MIFIMI-469827 format. One record per atom (N, C-alpha, C): residue number from 1; residue in three letters; x, y, z. Coordinates in pm, whole numbers, plus 50000, padded with zeros to 5 digits. Example, Ala and Ser with C-alpha at 12.3 -4.5 7.8 and 13.67 -1.06 7.14 Angstrom:
<atoms>
ATOM,seq,type,px,py,pz
ATOM,1,ALA,51319,49431,50780
ATOM,1,ALA,51230,49550,50780
ATOM,1,ALA,51320,49670,50780
ATOM,2,SER,51285,49775,50708
ATOM,2,SER,51367,49894,50714
ATOM,2,SER,51290,50003,50787
</atoms>
This chain:
<atoms>
ATOM,seq,type,px,py,pz
ATOM,1,MET,49612,50033,48005
ATOM,1,MET,49571,49899,48043
ATOM,1,MET,49453,49859,47956
ATOM,2,ASN,49448,49737,47914
ATOM,2,ASN,49342,49684,47832
ATOM,2,ASN,49210,49687,47910
ATOM,3,ALA,49109,49751,47852
ATOM,3,ALA,48981,49766,47923
ATOM,3,ALA,48919,49631,47957
ATOM,4,ALA,48942,49529,47874
ATOM,4,ALA,48884,49398,47901
ATOM,4,ALA,48945,49335,48026
ATOM,5,LEU,49067,49374,48058
ATOM,5,LEU,49134,49316,48174
ATOM,5,LEU,49123,49404,48298
ATOM,6,SER,49082,49528,48281
ATOM,6,SER,49074,49621,48394
ATOM,6,SER,48951,49592,48478
ATOM,7,PRO,48961,49607,48610
ATOM,7,PRO,48842,49592,48692
ATOM,7,PRO,48742,49703,48659
ATOM,8,GLU,48616,49673,48667
ATOM,8,GLU,48512,49772,48644
ATOM,8,GLU,48492,49852,48772
ATOM,9,THR,48557,49966,48780
ATOM,9,THR,48550,50049,48900
ATOM,9,THR,48413,50115,48907
ATOM,10,ILE,48350,50104,49024
ATOM,10,ILE,48217,50161,49038
ATOM,10,ILE,48212,50278,49138
ATOM,11,GLY,48317,50294,49218
ATOM,11,GLY,48316,50403,49314
ATOM,11,GLY,48456,50450,49348
ATOM,12,ARG,48463,50572,49397
ATOM,12,ARG,48591,50627,49440
ATOM,12,ARG,48565,50725,49552
ATOM,13,ALA,48666,50745,49635
ATOM,13,ALA,48654,50839,49746
ATOM,13,ALA,48791,50895,49779
ATOM,14,VAL,48794,51021,49817
ATOM,14,VAL,48915,51087,49867
ATOM,14,VAL,48881,51136,50007
ATOM,15,PHE,48972,51114,50100
ATOM,15,PHE,48946,51149,50239
ATOM,15,PHE,49075,51194,50306
ATOM,16,GLU,49058,51271,50413
ATOM,16,GLU,49173,51323,50485
ATOM,16,GLU,49210,51231,50601
ATOM,17,THR,49341,51210,50618
ATOM,17,THR,49394,51131,50730
ATOM,17,THR,49499,51215,50801
ATOM,18,ALA,49553,51162,50909
ATOM,18,ALA,49659,51230,50982
ATOM,18,ALA,49786,51245,50897
ATOM,19,LEU,49800,51165,50793
ATOM,19,LEU,49917,51171,50705
ATOM,19,LEU,49895,51263,50584
ATOM,20,GLY,49771,51297,50555
ATOM,20,GLY,49738,51375,50437
ATOM,20,GLY,49616,51314,50369
ATOM,21,PHE,49589,51356,50246
ATOM,21,PHE,49473,51306,50173
ATOM,21,PHE,49508,51173,50105
ATOM,22,MET,49416,51078,50115
ATOM,22,MET,49431,50948,50050
ATOM,22,MET,49308,50922,49965
ATOM,23,GLY,49322,50831,49870
ATOM,23,GLY,49210,50800,49783
ATOM,23,GLY,49200,50652,49756
ATOM,24,ILE,49077,50607,49734
ATOM,24,ILE,49053,50467,49700
ATOM,24,ILE,48952,50459,49586
ATOM,25,ALA,48954,50347,49517
ATOM,25,ALA,48853,50316,49417
ATOM,25,ALA,48820,50168,49434
ATOM,26,TRP,48696,50132,49401
ATOM,26,TRP,48655,49993,49421
ATOM,26,TRP,48561,49947,49311
ATOM,27,SER,48553,49816,49298
ATOM,27,SER,48460,49751,49207
ATOM,27,SER,48364,49668,49291
ATOM,28,GLU,48277,49595,49226
ATOM,28,GLU,48187,49505,49301
ATOM,28,GLU,48266,49395,49371
ATOM,29,SER,48385,49363,49318
ATOM,29,SER,48466,49253,49373
ATOM,29,SER,48562,49296,49483
ATOM,30,GLY,48598,49423,49488
ATOM,30,GLY,48692,49466,49591
ATOM,30,GLY,48764,49595,49554
ATOM,31,LEU,48863,49626,49634
ATOM,31,LEU,48944,49746,49618
ATOM,31,LEU,49026,49736,49489
ATOM,32,THR,49023,49841,49407
ATOM,32,THR,49100,49840,49282
ATOM,32,THR,49219,49936,49286
ATOM,33,ARG,49210,50041,49366
ATOM,33,ARG,49317,50141,49378
ATOM,33,ARG,49319,50196,49519
ATOM,34,LEU,49441,50228,49564
ATOM,34,LEU,49460,50301,49689
ATOM,34,LEU,49576,50395,49667
ATOM,35,HIS,49552,50522,49688
ATOM,35,HIS,49658,50622,49675
ATOM,35,HIS,49696,50671,49813
ATOM,36,LEU,49826,50660,49840
ATOM,36,LEU,49877,50702,49969
ATOM,36,LEU,49880,50853,49980
ATOM,37,ALA,49910,50899,50098
ATOM,37,ALA,49896,51039,50136
ATOM,37,ALA,49969,51138,50046
ATOM,38,GLU,49894,51243,50013
ATOM,38,GLU,49947,51360,49946
ATOM,38,GLU,49892,51482,50020
ATOM,39,LYS,49952,51597,49995
ATOM,39,LYS,49914,51718,50068
ATOM,39,LYS,49779,51774,50024
ATOM,40,SER,49742,51753,49899
ATOM,40,SER,49617,51815,49852
ATOM,40,SER,49515,51712,49805
ATOM,41,ARG,49390,51743,49836
ATOM,41,ARG,49279,51660,49791
ATOM,41,ARG,49276,51655,49638
ATOM,42,GLY,49300,51770,49575
ATOM,42,GLY,49295,51779,49429
ATOM,42,GLY,49393,51686,49359
ATOM,43,SER,49514,51676,49410
ATOM,43,SER,49612,51590,49345
ATOM,43,SER,49571,51443,49353
ATOM,44,VAL,49513,51401,49464
ATOM,44,VAL,49466,51263,49477
ATOM,44,VAL,49346,51241,49384
ATOM,45,GLU,49254,51336,49380
ATOM,45,GLU,49138,51323,49291
ATOM,45,GLU,49181,51313,49145
ATOM,46,ARG,49276,51397,49103
ATOM,46,ARG,49324,51392,48964
ATOM,46,ARG,49388,51257,48933
ATOM,47,ARG,49466,51206,49026
ATOM,47,ARG,49531,51076,49008
ATOM,47,ARG,49427,50965,48990
ATOM,48,LEU,49326,50965,49076
ATOM,48,LEU,49221,50864,49066
ATOM,48,LEU,49145,50876,48933
ATOM,49,LEU,49113,50997,48894
ATOM,49,LEU,49041,51016,48768
ATOM,49,LEU,49121,50967,48649
ATOM,50,ARG,49253,50991,48650
ATOM,50,ARG,49338,50941,48541
ATOM,50,ARG,49333,50789,48533
ATOM,51,GLU,49328,50724,48648
ATOM,51,GLU,49337,50578,48651
ATOM,51,GLU,49204,50507,48639
ATOM,52,VAL,49098,50565,48694
ATOM,52,VAL,48969,50494,48692
ATOM,52,VAL,48863,50565,48609
ATOM,53,GLY,48886,50688,48568
ATOM,53,GLY,48792,50759,48484
ATOM,53,GLY,48674,50817,48560
ATOM,54,ASN,48588,50883,48485
ATOM,54,ASN,48472,50951,48542
ATOM,54,ASN,48356,50859,48572
ATOM,55,SER,48360,50736,48521
ATOM,55,SER,48245,50647,48539
ATOM,55,SER,48229,50604,48685
ATOM,56,ALA,48336,50610,48761
ATOM,56,ALA,48329,50572,48903
ATOM,56,ALA,48267,50686,48983
ATOM,57,ALA,48158,50657,49052
ATOM,57,ALA,48088,50759,49130
ATOM,57,ALA,48173,50803,49249
ATOM,58,ALA,48178,50932,49273
ATOM,58,ALA,48258,50985,49384
ATOM,58,ALA,48179,50977,49514
ATOM,59,GLY,48224,50891,49604
ATOM,59,GLY,48174,50886,49740
ATOM,59,GLY,48035,50830,49764
ATOM,60,ALA,47942,50849,49673
ATOM,60,ALA,47803,50811,49698
ATOM,60,ALA,47786,50660,49703
ATOM,61,GLY,47704,50616,49795
ATOM,61,GLY,47667,50475,49802
ATOM,61,GLY,47781,50381,49834
ATOM,62,MET,47866,50419,49928
ATOM,62,MET,47978,50332,49963
ATOM,62,MET,47928,50206,50033
ATOM,63,PRO,47972,50088,49985
ATOM,63,PRO,47937,49965,50056
ATOM,63,PRO,47995,49968,50197
ATOM,64,ALA,47937,49888,50287
ATOM,64,ALA,47982,49886,50427
ATOM,64,ALA,48130,49855,50438
ATOM,65,TRP,48182,49764,50356
ATOM,65,TRP,48324,49728,50366
ATOM,65,TRP,48412,49846,50329
ATOM,66,VAL,48366,49933,50238
ATOM,66,VAL,48444,50051,50198
ATOM,66,VAL,48444,50152,50312
ATOM,67,VAL,48329,50174,50375
ATOM,67,VAL,48322,50265,50490
ATOM,67,VAL,48417,50216,50599
ATOM,68,GLU,48415,50085,50626
ATOM,68,GLU,48504,50027,50727
ATOM,68,GLU,48650,50043,50687
ATOM,69,LEU,48681,50026,50559
ATOM,69,LEU,48819,50042,50511
ATOM,69,LEU,48866,50185,50531
ATOM,70,VAL,48784,50283,50495
ATOM,70,VAL,48822,50424,50514
ATOM,70,VAL,48850,50450,50661
ATOM,71,ASP,48764,50402,50748
ATOM,71,ASP,48787,50419,50893
ATOM,71,ASP,48917,50352,50937
ATOM,72,SER,48946,50235,50882
ATOM,72,SER,49070,50162,50917
ATOM,72,SER,49194,50236,50867
ATOM,73,ILE,49185,50293,50748
ATOM,73,ILE,49299,50368,50693
ATOM,73,ILE,49325,50492,50780
ATOM,74,LYS,49218,50560,50820
ATOM,74,LYS,49233,50676,50908
ATOM,74,LYS,49295,50636,51042
ATOM,75,ALA,49253,50522,51096
ATOM,75,ALA,49309,50473,51223
ATOM,75,ALA,49457,50441,51206
ATOM,76,TYR,49493,50376,51094
ATOM,76,TYR,49633,50344,51067
ATOM,76,TYR,49716,50473,51061
ATOM,77,ALA,49668,50571,50988
ATOM,77,ALA,49741,50696,50972
ATOM,77,ALA,49757,50769,51105
ATOM,78,ALA,49668,50742,51200
ATOM,78,ALA,49676,50803,51332
ATOM,78,ALA,49766,50722,51426
ATOM,79,GLY,49824,50613,51376
ATOM,79,GLY,49919,50534,51454
ATOM,79,GLY,49863,50410,51519
ATOM,80,GLU,49740,50373,51488
ATOM,80,GLU,49681,50253,51546
ATOM,80,GLU,49721,50129,51467
ATOM,81,GLN,49729,50016,51535
ATOM,81,GLN,49761,49889,51470
ATOM,81,GLN,49637,49841,51397
ATOM,82,VAL,49649,49823,51266
ATOM,82,VAL,49536,49783,51183
ATOM,82,VAL,49578,49665,51096
ATOM,83,ASP,49486,49571,51078
ATOM,83,ASP,49509,49454,50993
ATOM,83,ASP,49423,49470,50868
ATOM,84,PHE,49488,49480,50752
ATOM,84,PHE,49416,49495,50625
ATOM,84,PHE,49407,49364,50548
ATOM,85,SER,49445,49253,50609
ATOM,85,SER,49455,49127,50535
ATOM,85,SER,49321,49073,50485
ATOM,86,ASN,49211,49117,50542
ATOM,86,ASN,49081,49067,50497
ATOM,86,ASN,49008,49162,50403
ATOM,87,VAL,49071,49271,50365
ATOM,87,VAL,49008,49365,50271
ATOM,87,VAL,49002,49297,50134
ATOM,88,PRO,48883,49292,50073
ATOM,88,PRO,48876,49231,49940
ATOM,88,PRO,48945,49319,49837
ATOM,89,VAL,49025,49259,49752
ATOM,89,VAL,49092,49333,49646
ATOM,89,VAL,49053,49274,49511
ATOM,90,ASP,49042,49360,49414
ATOM,90,ASP,49010,49320,49277
ATOM,90,ASP,49135,49344,49195
ATOM,91,LEU,49205,49237,49165
ATOM,91,LEU,49330,49246,49089
ATOM,91,LEU,49311,49190,48947
ATOM,92,SER,49195,49214,48890
ATOM,92,SER,49167,49171,48753
ATOM,92,SER,49276,49223,48660
ATOM,93,GLY,49325,49138,48574
ATOM,93,GLY,49425,49179,48476
ATOM,93,GLY,49568,49175,48525
ATOM,94,VAL,49589,49140,48651
ATOM,94,VAL,49725,49131,48705
ATOM,94,VAL,49781,48992,48674
ATOM,95,ASP,49905,48988,48626
ATOM,95,ASP,49965,48860,48587
ATOM,95,ASP,49995,48771,48708
ATOM,96,ASN,50017,48643,48682
ATOM,96,ASN,50037,48544,48789
ATOM,96,ASN,50159,48572,48875
ATOM,97,PHE,50267,48624,48816
ATOM,97,PHE,50386,48655,48895
ATOM,97,PHE,50351,48760,49001
ATOM,98,ARG,50289,48870,48959
ATOM,98,ARG,50255,48975,49055
ATOM,98,ARG,50153,48926,49157
ATOM,99,LEU,50057,48844,49114
ATOM,99,LEU,49960,48789,49210
ATOM,99,LEU,50029,48711,49320
ATOM,100,ALA,50130,48631,49283
ATOM,100,ALA,50204,48551,49382
ATOM,100,ALA,50280,48643,49479
ATOM,101,ILE,50343,48746,49425
ATOM,101,ILE,50418,48841,49508
ATOM,101,ILE,50322,48915,49602
ATOM,102,TYR,50210,48961,49549
ATOM,102,TYR,50113,49035,49630
ATOM,102,TYR,50055,48946,49740
ATOM,103,ASP,50027,48820,49706
ATOM,103,ASP,49973,48728,49806
ATOM,103,ASP,50073,48707,49920
ATOM,104,ALA,50200,48689,49886
ATOM,104,ALA,50303,48670,49989
ATOM,104,ALA,50317,48796,50074
ATOM,105,ALA,50310,48913,50012
ATOM,105,ALA,50323,49039,50087
ATOM,105,ALA,50206,49058,50184
ATOM,106,ARG,50087,49017,50143
ATOM,106,ARG,49969,49034,50230
ATOM,106,ARG,49977,48951,50356
ATOM,107,LYS,50064,48853,50358
ATOM,107,LYS,50079,48768,50476
ATOM,107,LYS,50167,48830,50583
ATOM,108,LEU,50234,48941,50549
ATOM,108,LEU,50316,49012,50647
ATOM,108,LEU,50226,49088,50743
ATOM,109,GLY,50248,49070,50871
ATOM,109,GLY,50167,49139,50971
ATOM,109,GLY,50217,49279,50999
ATOM,110,PHE,50141,49351,51076
ATOM,110,PHE,50173,49487,51119
ATOM,110,PHE,50312,49487,51182
ATOM,111,GLY,50402,49571,51132
ATOM,111,GLY,50536,49583,51188
ATOM,111,GLY,50632,49474,51146
ATOM,112,GLU,50590,49382,51061
ATOM,112,GLU,50677,49272,51015
ATOM,112,GLU,50735,49310,50880
ATOM,113,THR,50866,49297,50866
ATOM,113,THR,50932,49329,50740
ATOM,113,THR,51006,49207,50687
ATOM,114,THR,51039,49214,50560
ATOM,114,THR,51123,49114,50496
ATOM,114,THR,51196,49182,50381
ATOM,115,THR,51282,49110,50313
ATOM,115,THR,51355,49167,50200
ATOM,115,THR,51287,49125,50069
ATOM,116,TYR,51323,49193,49961
ATOM,116,TYR,51270,49159,49830
ATOM,116,TYR,51305,49013,49795
ATOM,117,GLY,51428,48973,49825
ATOM,117,GLY,51470,48837,49796
ATOM,117,GLY,51393,48733,49875
ATOM,118,GLU,51372,48760,50003
ATOM,118,GLU,51298,48667,50088
ATOM,118,GLU,51151,48661,50046
ATOM,119,LEU,51093,48774,50011
ATOM,119,LEU,50954,48775,49966
ATOM,119,LEU,50940,48694,49837
ATOM,120,ALA,51036,48709,49746
ATOM,120,ALA,51033,48630,49622
ATOM,120,ALA,51035,48481,49655
ATOM,121,LYS,51119,48443,49750
ATOM,121,LYS,51127,48302,49791
ATOM,121,LYS,50994,48256,49849
ATOM,122,ARG,50935,48336,49936
ATOM,122,ARG,50806,48301,49998
ATOM,122,ARG,50695,48287,49893
ATOM,123,ALA,50709,48361,49784
ATOM,123,ALA,50608,48357,49677
ATOM,123,ALA,50636,48245,49577
ATOM,124,GLY,50742,48167,49601
ATOM,124,GLY,50778,48061,49508
ATOM,124,GLY,50853,48111,49385
ATOM,125,LYS,50913,48228,49397
ATOM,125,LYS,50985,48292,49285
ATOM,125,LYS,51129,48324,49325
ATOM,126,ALA,51193,48231,49395
ATOM,126,ALA,51329,48252,49446
ATOM,126,ALA,51422,48301,49336
ATOM,127,GLY,51514,48389,49375
ATOM,127,GLY,51614,48440,49282
ATOM,127,GLY,51566,48557,49197
ATOM,128,LEU,51449,48611,49227
ATOM,128,LEU,51395,48720,49146
ATOM,128,LEU,51364,48846,49230
ATOM,129,PRO,51464,48894,49306
ATOM,129,PRO,51435,49011,49390
ATOM,129,PRO,51407,49138,49310
ATOM,130,ARG,51476,49158,49200
ATOM,130,ARG,51452,49280,49120
ATOM,130,ARG,51312,49278,49058
ATOM,131,GLU,51274,49164,49008
ATOM,131,GLU,51140,49149,48950
ATOM,131,GLU,51033,49167,49058
ATOM,132,THR,51065,49120,49179
ATOM,132,THR,50975,49138,49292
ATOM,132,THR,50959,49287,49322
ATOM,133,GLY,51069,49359,49322
ATOM,133,GLY,51065,49504,49344
ATOM,133,GLY,50982,49574,49236
ATOM,134,ALA,50998,49531,49111
ATOM,134,ALA,50919,49591,49003
ATOM,134,ALA,50771,49562,49021
ATOM,135,ALA,50738,49440,49063
ATOM,135,ALA,50597,49404,49087
ATOM,135,ALA,50539,49491,49198
ATOM,136,LEU,50616,49510,49304
ATOM,136,LEU,50568,49592,49416
ATOM,136,LEU,50556,49739,49375
ATOM,137,GLY,50642,49783,49284
ATOM,137,GLY,50634,49920,49233
ATOM,137,GLY,50507,49944,49152
ATOM,138,ALA,50447,49836,49101
ATOM,138,ALA,50323,49846,49024
ATOM,138,ALA,50200,49813,49109
ATOM,139,ASN,50220,49796,49239
ATOM,139,ASN,50112,49759,49330
ATOM,139,ASN,50000,49864,49325
ATOM,140,PRO,49878,49824,49285
ATOM,140,PRO,49770,49922,49276
ATOM,140,PRO,49705,49956,49411
ATOM,141,VAL,49731,49876,49514
ATOM,141,VAL,49666,49899,49644
ATOM,141,VAL,49767,49892,49759
ATOM,142,PRO,49866,49983,49759
ATOM,142,PRO,49962,49983,49870
ATOM,142,PRO,49890,50002,50002
ATOM,143,LEU,49950,49960,50108
ATOM,143,LEU,49897,49956,50243
ATOM,143,LEU,49816,49829,50261
ATOM,144,VAL,49718,49803,50175
ATOM,144,VAL,49642,49679,50182
ATOM,144,VAL,49731,49564,50137
ATOM,145,ILE,49805,49583,50029
ATOM,145,ILE,49916,49495,49993
ATOM,145,ILE,50038,49573,50041
ATOM,146,PRO,50092,49537,50158
ATOM,146,PRO,50187,49624,50229
ATOM,146,PRO,50329,49624,50171
ATOM,147,CYS,50345,49683,50054
ATOM,147,CYS,50476,49687,49989
ATOM,147,CYS,50575,49771,50069
ATOM,148,HIS,50526,49858,50159
ATOM,148,HIS,50617,49938,50242
ATOM,148,HIS,50693,49850,50341
ATOM,149,ARG,50650,49728,50363
ATOM,149,ARG,50716,49638,50458
ATOM,149,ARG,50828,49556,50395
ATOM,150,ILE,50857,49580,50267
ATOM,150,ILE,50961,49506,50198
ATOM,150,ILE,51085,49595,50188
ATOM,151,LEU,51197,49542,50238
ATOM,151,LEU,51321,49617,50245
ATOM,151,LEU,51424,49560,50148
ATOM,152,ALA,51523,49642,50118
ATOM,152,ALA,51635,49596,50036
ATOM,152,ALA,51726,49508,50121
ATOM,153,ALA,51817,49439,50057
ATOM,153,ALA,51913,49354,50128
ATOM,153,ALA,51988,49437,50230
ATOM,154,GLY,52022,49373,50341
ATOM,154,GLY,52098,49442,50445
ATOM,154,GLY,52012,49534,50531
ATOM,155,GLY,51880,49522,50521
ATOM,155,GLY,51792,49605,50601
ATOM,155,GLY,51782,49749,50557
ATOM,156,LYS,51827,49779,50433
ATOM,156,LYS,51817,49915,50381
ATOM,156,LYS,51673,49942,50338
ATOM,157,ILE,51635,50067,50334
ATOM,157,ILE,51498,50105,50308
ATOM,157,ILE,51449,50060,50170
ATOM,158,GLY,51531,50069,50069
ATOM,158,GLY,51488,50031,49934
ATOM,158,GLY,51401,50138,49873
ATOM,159,GLY,51349,50110,49755
ATOM,159,GLY,51268,50208,49684
ATOM,159,GLY,51123,50207,49729
ATOM,160,PHE,51050,50308,49683
ATOM,160,PHE,50907,50318,49711
ATOM,160,PHE,50849,50414,49608
ATOM,161,SER,50756,50365,49528
ATOM,161,SER,50705,50445,49416
ATOM,161,SER,50588,50536,49452
ATOM,162,ALA,50541,50531,49575
ATOM,162,ALA,50430,50616,49617
ATOM,162,ALA,50479,50759,49638
ATOM,163,PRO,50386,50856,49644
ATOM,163,PRO,50427,50994,49672
ATOM,163,PRO,50511,51000,49800
ATOM,164,GLY,50619,51075,49793
ATOM,164,GLY,50707,51087,49909
ATOM,164,GLY,50822,50988,49907
ATOM,165,GLY,50818,50889,49817
ATOM,165,GLY,50926,50793,49801
ATOM,165,GLY,50965,50724,49930
ATOM,166,SER,51095,50700,49945
ATOM,166,SER,51144,50623,50060
ATOM,166,SER,51118,50695,50193
ATOM,167,VAL,51103,50827,50191
ATOM,167,VAL,51071,50900,50315
ATOM,167,VAL,50931,50858,50363
ATOM,168,ALA,50836,50846,50269
ATOM,168,ALA,50701,50802,50304
ATOM,168,ALA,50703,50658,50354
ATOM,169,LYS,50784,50575,50291
ATOM,169,LYS,50796,50435,50332
ATOM,169,LYS,50849,50426,50475
ATOM,170,GLU,50953,50503,50504
ATOM,170,GLU,51011,50503,50638
ATOM,170,GLU,50911,50555,50741
ATOM,171,ARG,50832,50654,50703
ATOM,171,ARG,50731,50710,50793
ATOM,171,ARG,50623,50606,50825
ATOM,172,MET,50581,50530,50724
ATOM,172,MET,50481,50425,50745
ATOM,172,MET,50537,50316,50836
ATOM,173,LEU,50661,50278,50812
ATOM,173,LEU,50724,50176,50896
ATOM,173,LEU,50736,50226,51040
ATOM,174,ALA,50768,50353,51057
ATOM,174,ALA,50778,50409,51192
ATOM,174,ALA,50643,50402,51264
ATOM,175,LEU,50533,50423,51191
ATOM,175,LEU,50399,50409,51250
ATOM,175,LEU,50379,50267,51305
ATOM,176,GLU,50448,50171,51243
ATOM,176,GLU,50436,50031,51284
ATOM,176,GLU,50544,49990,51383
ATOM,177,GLY,50623,50086,51428
ATOM,177,GLY,50727,50056,51526
ATOM,177,GLY,50855,50001,51468
ATOM,178,VAL,50871,50013,51337
ATOM,178,VAL,50992,49963,51270
ATOM,178,VAL,51086,50081,51245
ATOM,179,ARG,51208,50066,51291
ATOM,179,ARG,51309,50169,51271
ATOM,179,ARG,51411,50119,51172
ATOM,180,ILE,51439,50197,51070
ATOM,180,ILE,51537,50162,50968
ATOM,180,ILE,51663,50245,50993
ATOM,181,GLY,51777,50182,50977
ATOM,181,GLY,51902,50253,50995
ATOM,181,GLY,51974,50205,51119
ATOM,182,PRO,52087,50267,51146
ATOM,182,PRO,52165,50225,51261
ATOM,182,PRO,52092,50256,51392
ATOM,183,PRO,52117,50176,51496
ATOM,183,PRO,52054,50205,51625
ATOM,183,PRO,52109,50336,51680
ATOM,184,PRO,52034,50400,51770
ATOM,184,PRO,52083,50525,51828
ATOM,184,PRO,52211,50497,51908
ATOM,185,SER,52294,50598,51919
ATOM,185,SER,52418,50579,51995
ATOM,185,SER,52384,50548,52141
ATOM,186,THR,52477,50484,52209
ATOM,186,THR,52455,50448,52347
ATOM,186,THR,52424,50572,52431
ATOM,187,GLN,52494,50680,52405
ATOM,187,GLN,52471,50804,52479
ATOM,187,GLN,52326,50852,52462
ATOM,188,ALA,52273,50841,52339
ATOM,188,ALA,52138,50889,52311
ATOM,188,ALA,52035,50799,52376
ATOM,189,ALA,52072,50676,52409
ATOM,189,ALA,51977,50582,52468
ATOM,189,ALA,51947,50613,52614
ATOM,190,PHE,52034,50686,52681
ATOM,190,PHE,52012,50722,52820
ATOM,190,PHE,51933,50852,52829
ATOM,191,SER,51844,50861,52923
ATOM,191,SER,51770,50986,52940
ATOM,191,SER,51820,51055,53067
ATOM,192,PHE,51906,51153,53049
ATOM,192,PHE,51961,51229,53161
ATOM,192,PHE,51882,51353,53183
</atoms>
């Protein structure tokens, strides 16, 4: 990424949640990166270092909004309903198409899903579901920009570029009370 267009990351943190280790990085303007759960702290730290470099201070001097965000992410991972729509994000260098897609995705509430095609329409980019999927695949701050809430046509899970792929996406949706796939059989619905 062109350094002139990249946000100036000033801090980073890796923390443990009920889902595993997650990491964030931020600038003076807002969140620049969010890495979803992985099994090891080291893998998240290496990923953040590759993307934001050593200049970002690890953990020290977190602004109040970052401390609140970490607490909110931990609450989300523990199954609590959390609204990330007011978290400031720094999307410096992101093109207008992706900005429109990300803005439309941020309007989806907890447990609310839509399809790639419908999200494209909501963003004013009707007829571009594949491009919408590619934009979401490049999302630097998943969860805050809730790309896990976007499904393929027909209510199928669709892709997910975060660690764990579509299994992680389905797990996040389940935390929000969204079930993907056929309903349970009638027999399974009864508790005998």
